[in-house]
Residue, then its C-alpha position, 0 to 999 in steps of 0.5 A: m306658060s308656053k303654048l306647048n305647056f298650055r296645050y298639055s295642061r288642057h288635055f290633062r284636065l280633060l282626062p278625068l272627064l274622058f275616063a268618067a265617060l268611058v266608065l259610064l259607057h262601060s257600065c251602061s253596056g251589058d259586057n263585063a258589067p260590075k256587080q252593081a251596074q249603073h245604067c244611064y237611060p231607059t231603052d224603052t217605055l211601056l205604051l199607055k193610052y189612058a192611065r196616069g198613075f204609073r209608068v214602066e221603063y225598061y233598062n238593060g236587064f231590068k225595069v222600073i215601075t214608078l207610081m204617081d198621083a193620077g191627078n198630079t203626075a209630078k208627085v211620085l208616090a213609090q218606085y220599084v225596080v224589077y230584076p231577075k233573081g240571082k242578080t244584084k240590085p241596080l245601083d242607080f235605083n238603090k232607094a227603090v223597092a226591090v222586086q225580084t222575078p220570077l215572082g212567087k206567092s203574093v197576098c191581095l188586100s183588095t178583091t180588085q187585084i183578084g180581078m186583074l190577076s184572073p185574066l192574066g192567068l195568075l190566080d194560083s199565085i195568090c196565097g192569102v186574101t183579106d175579106a175572104k167572105r166578099v171574094y166573088h170569084p168561084y175558083v178563088q173561093q174553091l182555093l180558100q175552101a181547100g186551104s191553098i189560099k188563106s183568109l187574112g182577116d175581115g176588115n183588119i189584117d191578120y199580120e201574124k198569119l200574113v207573115e207566116l205565109k212568107p209572100e214575096l209581094v203584098l198587093a195593096y193600095s194607098f192606105n188612108e191617111g192616119g192608118n198604120s197598116q202600111a207602117k206595120l207591114e213595112a216594120l214586118h219587112q213585107n214587100i208592098f206593091l201599090i195598085n192605085d187604079f182607084n185614083e183614075k177617073e176614066p174607066l179605061a184608065r183603071a182597066e189599063w192598070i192591068k199593064c202595071l201588074a203584068a209588068l211584075y210577071d213579064k206578061e206585058a204582051l198578054a196585058d196589052s192584048i187584053f186591054n186592046s180588046i176591052e178598049a175596042e168593045y168599050l169605044a164601040a158601046k160608047q159610039l152606040a150610046s151616042k145614037a140615042t135620041s133621048r137622055p134620061t135623068v139619072f141619080c144614084n146611091m142612098p143616104w148613109g148616116g144621114i148624109w147622101y154621098l154622091p159622085s161629083g161631075r169628075n168622078y169615075f162613075t160619072n164618066f160611065i153615066e156620060d158615056a152611056n148617054g145619061n144625064y147625071l143631075w150633078k155632072e156640073d159640080t166638080t168641086s170634089r170627087t164626092l159630094n156630101l148632101d142632105v136628104e132634102a137637097v137630093m130630093l129637091k133635085a132628083i124627085n122627078a129623075d127618070i132612073w135611080i142606080n146604085p142604091n147602096e146595098a138594097v136588094s128590093l124596093q121593099e128594103m128601100k121603103q123599110q129604110s125610109s118611106k121618103f124613097t117611095l116619093f121618087k118618080a124612079y121608085k114609083q115607076k120601078q126604074v131602080f137598078n143596083n150593081n149587085a146582080r153578082q154578089t156573095k151571101d155576105r154582099g161582096l160585089d163582083f162589080w168591084e172585083s172584076g168590074t174594073m177589068n170589064p168596063h165595057l160590060i158595065l157600060k153596056d149594062l148602063i146603056k141597056i138601062f138608059h136606052p133599052e132599044l139600043l141593045p134589045g137582045d142583051t141581058l144585064t151582067y152586073y146590074k139588075r132591076l130591083p124587084d118589089a120584094 
């Protein structure tokens, strides 16, 4: 082959590559894009400081929300492509769950989601909730009584009623293994969006999930402002707690079915105790998220502990005694240093601690500081916690 022919042959072989590059460049731009436009790279990413379980990336005209395992971010749990109504789903993310905006009505399968929607001003977007009797928010209860929000069952989901509501989105969380709720919802063609804040170990990481929910409603700027305020108050309270000259010993919960379930040293609530400058007796045990111990083992270690918190659903020392006379042997019980997070609860014992507490970690932390080191916050009153009365 002559040199001339070789040069022409080489150039012709490059033409398909050049053509492909031009097509990709054209499809990544917004000009005269085909109906299912491909997009190469995100133009921006949502800034996150603590949360590890989600990522929000922005493309030309749409955004992609990816959920990961907070303990192993290489493991993708779900992916959603969020784009305006009237547009075509981006081809690059054909396998992602489609969420079209602006969003209409949604269903909440957890009260924690109510706690996130509230500061975003989105409570009126809710059309149905499960476990309605355990919802604490007064305005949501008002909408339930008026019929604007429907009750979708207590414990078990009323699928028929849910389908009748025709929600555009079902706000859920990762279902337990072996359960069939997710499969049923998918079979009923329901759009499920997972809010997996509970997998985060840090209080501020859980609160930062408001940014994930806000991305569905184009309210990222508001969520960022809300979170920055929460973070500042939390870090200030943590700094205050570090000035305490003593660290009371702390344990929590009560037995359930003969087993005393305790948070391990790498649990969400353990981080609250640490940040409040408390000495949690099982902080060194990081074998699992939850410890399953017998009553005798807990008594042996915690009998002389200074403070007892979160004794399940107990509302008084008398109720605890009725459950087991062994509880009266604890130093914390004798000295009335038993506190529970049920100061704000419904008549059916639905706790606002689990509803709005996720978005108010600074208030929970201040409660614990007030309990552990009352001299640091002499003028403050407790928000979620209360000292258990005798009866």
